[in-house]
N, C-alpha and C positions, 0 to 999 in steps of 0.2 A: 349134128347132135349138140355140139358145144354152143352153137348159136341159139338153139332152142333153150338150153339151160340158162344162158346169159339173159335172154329175154324174160324167162320165168322169174329169175332172181330179181331182175330190175322191177318187174311188176309187183313182186312181193314187197320190195323195199318201198316203192311208191305207195302202195296200199297201206303199209304200216305208217308211213309219214302222214297220210291223210287221216288215218285213225288217231294219230297221236296229237293232232291239233287240239288246242283248248277252245272252249266256247268263246273266249275273248278274241282269239285269232280269227275264228269264223266271223265274229261280229265286226272286227276291223276290216276284213275283206268286203263284207257287205256294205260297210260305210263308204268304202272307196267307190263302189258302183252307185250307191245312193247319191253321193256328192255329184256324180255326173248325170243323175236322174235316169240311170239305167236300172229301173226297178225290177225288171224280169231277171236280170243278171244278179241283182242283190238278194233276191228272194231265197235261193237255196242256201246261201251263207247265213242269212238271218234265221232260216228254218233250222239249220244245223246247230247254231248257237242256242236257239230256244229248246230244241230237243235234248240237248246235253245239260242245260241248266234252266229249267222252265220257271223257276221262281224269281228270276231277275227281271225287274220292271222294264229296264231298257230293252231287253231281249224280246219281251212280250210286245212292247209298244212298236218297236221297229219291224218286227215280223208282221204284226197286224197292219202297220202302215204300208209295207211293201205289198201285202195282199190287196189292200184297198187300191193301190196304184195299178195293179194288174187286173182290177175289176173282179176280184174274188171276194165279194162282200159277205157271203155266207160263212166261209172259213174265218174271215176276219172277226166277225161277230162271235163265233165260237171261241176264238182265242181270247178275245177281250172279255 
């Protein structure tokens, strides 16, 4: 029982940490993957930054760019 409680508590703390990240932090994580040209890995981070702050030009551009690199042209055009 104690182990289950500890696991649940850990999951809540981790989930809260993920939710507490700022758009800039998501963007920075995406940049790390993009620098290595791992566009599929960068995409969810750019998407998260864009979803949280969709009026920032750099978030729009990099999210669309990562979509283009994973061959999702339709969504990229909708974003742009």
